[in-house]
N, C-alpha and C positions, 0 to 999 in steps of 0.2 A: 897200298893204302888207297889208291884211286878208286878201287871197287867200293870202298865205304863212303865215298863222297856223295852226299845227297844232291839231287838236282834242285835247282832254284824253285822255291815255292810259287805256285801259280795262284793268282787271286781268283777265287772261285765265286760263281754266282749260282743261284738255285731258284726253283719255283715249285709250288705244290699244286696238286689236283686232288680235291677232297670229294670223293663219290659218297653220296648219302641219300637217305630218304627223308622227306620233310612233310610234316602234317600240314594240311591246308583246309580251309572252309570258305564257303561263300559268305559274303557280307550279311546276307539275309538269314543264314543258318544260326540258330540260337542254342542248339543242343551241344553235346560234348562229342568231340571227335574220338572214336574208339582207338585205343592203342594196343599193340601186341601184348598178350598176357605175360606177366612177369618182367616186363621191361621198365626200368626206372628212367623216366623222362627228365630232361633238363627243366629248369624252372621257367622256361619261356612259354610260348603259346603257339597254336597253329597259325600259319600264314593266312591273312585275310585277303581274299580276292574280291575287289570291288567291281561293280558293274555286272553285266550279264554274260560276259565272255569268260567261260570256265575251261577253255582249251588248255592243253598242255603248254603251248607256247605262251599263253597269257600268264600262267602260274610261274613259269621260269622268268618271264619279263618282270613280274611283280617283285620277285625276290631280288632280281638284278638291280632294279631301281632303288629298293630299300638299301642295298649294300652300297650302291653308288652314292647315295645321299649321305650315308654314315661314313664312307671312306672316300671323300672327294679327292684326296691325294694320299699316297702311300709313302711311308718312311723306308729308306734303304733301297729304293728302286735303282735299277741299272740305268734306266732312262725315265726322266720325269715327264709328266703330261705336257709341260710347256717347252720341252726341249725341241730345238729346231733341226737337230741332226736327222730326224726321221723323214727326210725327203725321199720320195720313191726312187730317185736317181742314185741315192747313196746305198749301195748294196751291202756295205759293211754295218749298217745300222737298221735298215728298213725291216729286217726280219723280226725286230723287236716291237714293231708298231702295235701289235695286238696284245703285248704283254707289258703295258705301262700302268695298268690299274686292275683291281679285282673285277672278276666277271663271273657270270653264272651261265652255264650252257647245258643243253640236254645231253644225255649219254645213252647211246643205243643199248649198252649192256644192262641198263637199269629200266628199260622201257616196260618190261614185264615185271610186275611186283613179285617179290618172293612169296612163298606159300603163307607165311605168317601175316602178310598184309593183304592177301588176295581178297578176303571177305570183309575188309575194313574200308572199302571204298563205295561211295555213293555219288549221285549227281551233285550233291551239295557239299561234300566233304571227302577227305581221303588222304592218301599219301602219294607223293610224287618223287621220282628219282631225279636227282640233279647233280651237277658237278661244279663245285666252287673252285675257280682257278685264280691263282695269285699272279701278280705281276712278276717280272724277272727281278729278283732281289739279290743284293750282295750278301755273301755268307759272313755276315757280321752280326753282332748282338742286335743292332738296329733292324737288320733284315729278319732275323728270327723272331724278334719282338713283334714285327708286323704280322707274322703268322699267328703268334700268340693272341694278339688283339682280335683277329678275325674269329678265332676259335671261341674266345670269351664272348664276343658279340653274338655268334650263332647260338651258343648255349643259353645266353641270357634272354634272347628274344624269340626263339623258336623251339619246337619239338623236333628233335633229330633222332633218327633211328639208323644205326650202323649195321646194315644187313650183311650177312656172310658173303653175298654175291658182290658186294661193293668193295672197292679198294681205296688205297691211299698211295698216290704216285708222287715221286720227287724227281725233278729234272735238275741235273747238275751241269753247269757250263762254265764259260770263261768270259762273262760279260757279253759284249757284242762279237768277240773274236772266237775262233776255233781254239780248242785246247791244242797244245803242241802235239805233233804226231807221236813222239816217243812217250809222252804222258798218256795218250790214248792207248797205245800198245800195252803199257804197263797196267793201266786201269782195267782193260779188257782181260788181260792174262790173269790178274789178281782176282777179279770177280768170277771168272770162269773156274779158277782153282778153288775159291772159297765158297762157291755156290752151295754145296751140300751143308757146309758149316753155317753159313748165313741163314739158311732155311730154318735153322733152329730158333731164330728170333721171331718167327711168325707162327700163327695158329696153323694147325695141321690142314685145315680146309683151304689154305692159301697155297700149299705146296702141291696140291693135286688140282690145279685150276688152269684151264686152257688159256686164260687171259694173262697168265704170268708163269708160263711153263719154264722148266729148268733148262738153262743152256748146257749144263753138264750132261743132261740126258738127251736133249733134242736138237741142239744147234747144229748147223752145218759142219762146224769143225769137229764136234763130238762124233759125227757120223763118218769122219774120214775125209771131208772136203779139205783141199789144200790150196795154197797159193801156187802160182806158176813157178816153175823151176828158174826161169830167167825173167823176173818181173820187169815190166816197163818202168820208165822213169816215174818217181813218186808223184809228179803233178799230173799224170795221166791216169784214167780209169784202169783198174787192174781186175780182170775176171778171176774168180776163184774156180778152178777146175780140178778134176781128179786126173792125176798124171802118174806115169810110171817114174819112180824116183831113181835117178842114175846114181852110180856109186859115189860120186863126189857129194851129192846131196845127203846120202846116207851117212857119209863120214862127218859132214857138218852137223847133222842132227845128233849123231852119237856124241860128238864133242860137247854139244849143249847138254845132253842128258848126263854125260860124265861130270860136267861142271856142277850140275845139281847134286849128283850122287856124292861128289867129293865134299860137299858141305852138309851132307845128310845128318839129321839129328840122331841121337841115340834111339835104339828100338825099345826102350823102356818107357811105359806110360808115365806122364808127369804126375807128380803128387799135388794134392790140393794145398795151396799156400794159405798163409794167414788171412790174406784179403778175401779169398773165396769163402773161407769159413766164417769170417766176421760178418760178411754181407749175406750169408746164407744162400749163396749160389747153389743150385741143385747139383747133385753128383753128375759127373760127365756121363753122357749117354752110352749105352752098350750096343745100340743099333743105329744105323744111319738115318738121316732125316727123310730120305726119299724111299718110302716103301709104297711104290706107286703101281697101280694097274695101268699099264702103258696104253691099253686100248682106248679109253675115253680121250686121252690127249692125242693118240695116234690118228684117230678118225678125223680130228680137226685139222690135221696137217696135210690131208690129201695125198695119199700114197707115200707115207714116210719110208725112208730107207730101212729095210728090215735087218738091221745089224745093231749090235750093242755099241755103247760108247767106246771110243778108242782110249788107250791109257792117258791119264790126265796130263802127264809131262809131255807126251807127244803133241797134244792139242795146244798146250801152253807155248811150246816151242814154235808151233805154226803161227800162233797169234803174234808172237814177238818178232817174227820175220816179215810181217805185213808191210807192204811197200807204201801204202797210203790209207786214207780214211775209209775209202770204199772197200778195200780188202778186209779191214777189220769188221766193218758192218756186215759184209757177206758171210764171213766166217761165223760171226755171232748170231746171225739170223736164224729164225725157226720157222721155216715154211712161210705161210701167209700171215702168221700171227706174231705178236710181240712177246718176248720172253720176260722172265723176271728182271733181267737187265737188258734193256733194249738199246741197240746202237744204230737203229735204222736212220736216225737223224743225221748220221755222218755222211749219208749220201744225198741229203736234202739241204735246203737253205732255211726251212721254216723255223727251226729252234736252235740248232747247233748244240744239242745237249745229249747227255746220257740219261736214260730214264730208268728209275728204280720202281718196279711195279708190284712187288710181292707183298707189301705191307697190307694189313687189313684196314677196312674203313675205320676212321677215328675222327673225333672232334675234340677230345680232351686236350687242353692246351699243352700240358707237360708231355703227354704221349706224342702229340703231333710234332712239337719242336724237337723232341729227342730223336724220333725217327728221321726227321729232316736232317738233323745234325749227323746222324749215322751215315746217311748217303753222302753228304758232303765230306765227312771225315774219312770214309773209305777211299773216296777219290783223291783227297788231299794226300793221304798216306801213299797210295800207289803211284800218284803222279810225281812225287818228290822223293820216293824211296831210293836208297842206294841199291846197287846190284845185290850186295850181300843181304840186306834187310828184306828185299823182295824175295830172294831165293829162300831164306829161312822160313818165311811165313807160308810160301807155296809148298815147301816140303812138309811143314806141319799140317797143312790142309790135305796133302797126299796121304800122310800117315793117318789122319783122322778118317779118311775113306776106308782104310783097311782096318783100323782099330779106333772106333769112335771114342773110346775112353781116353785116347791120347790127348785130345785137343778139342775144345768146344767153342761155341760162339762167344761165351764170356771171356775165355782166354784170348780169343781173337780181338775182341773189343778193347780189352785192357792193353794188348800189345800195340794197338794203333792209336792209343790216346783217347779212347772213348769209354773210360771207366764210369763216369757219371751216367752215360747212356746205358751201359750194361746193367746198372742197378735199376733203371726205369724199365728196361725190357723184362728183367726178372720179375719185377713187381707186377707188370701188366700180364704176363703169362701165368703168374701164380694167383692173380686176383687179389694182390695185397698192396695196391697203389693207394696210399693214404695221404692225407693233407700234409703230414710231417715229411713224407718222402718227396712230395711236390715242393715243399718249402726248401728242403735240402738241395734238390736239383737246381732250382732257380738260383740259389746262393752259390752253388758250385760253379755255375756258368756266368756268374756276375750279372744276372738279370735282377731288376728291381722287384721287390715283393709287392703284391697288391694287398691293400687293406680290405 
């Protein structure tokens, strides 16, 4: 029965980064800023830039000042603006100094406008790429409501365009502290295993994107990188190197693999249950989510290892035996870029978070909160899952790689307690997100309705 005992729940925190394009105009411009054809804009208006400085920095600063005035303090923050813990000498808190309030920053990936905006810019008007960054928030209704308020503010006051090249990122952490090592192992192993299934919750253009590449296809561990046979103590850096596995290591790995196999699910695809039919979830896919031309991604990795991904269970086993945070980070890394699930912060002090990067650009309040809750919910499940629960879902993900009709993203979401979010994802991907569905979602998560 010990295997079924869940780990103690970790109090999680999160933050969001909303990449978007924003319409702007000079104060002296009296015409209409052109918009991309066929795009339904929010009821706001272009950002007005006062004075003669129309530089990119001036536009970003103008938006930041408006947001700072509208959001002088934020609800649900991990560290408030007047908190005195953020002394430079306090290493346990100072990394949150930059994440106490909403901010707007430039984003290099948005510097060149997409084709649909390229001809809509002039000296007096146009569209500019920006990243709206939240403070570190506790994963509570109060924290998620803060994200909702910002989305509603942006929609009400500005023209926002969510280009295909832009994304929506969610950082998940443990307040000012590191997540426990075993929680990090389980989260990394789970996200690695579930990656091809989770990709079904995003538009296709996000699964073939160098800025959020698949860890299942391109990470170090997928290419055969391993931890040392005799790792150093957990509090010391551990290099990930390719080594010859001795027989004792092989026996250990086989024992883990046999543990997974002994709990394997039946080989018969699951049948649609009443919930799936009632909520009109689509039929489970017949092909995998990753149908990718490896060349575009490969060129960005600078001499990627020319081999196919190792068996999923082999990689999961390797992740679960990582001796420290640095080892997890190095196994999950993808060359010089960040993947769909980035663990690079585990080797740094800047954020102490896991970053979810594959979601498309969004500013709809329901959609944004739902995808933020998904990132938090996946981490909460994996961090506190019993050995049996984690094993079962990893095996379902392995089966889905071989037989996609076995298990899809909606099954996964329902299994980890994200049923309301599953319905929002289905509505977003099918273009059927209505006001009634928004209302149902807010009520299901006990958020107040807006009049």
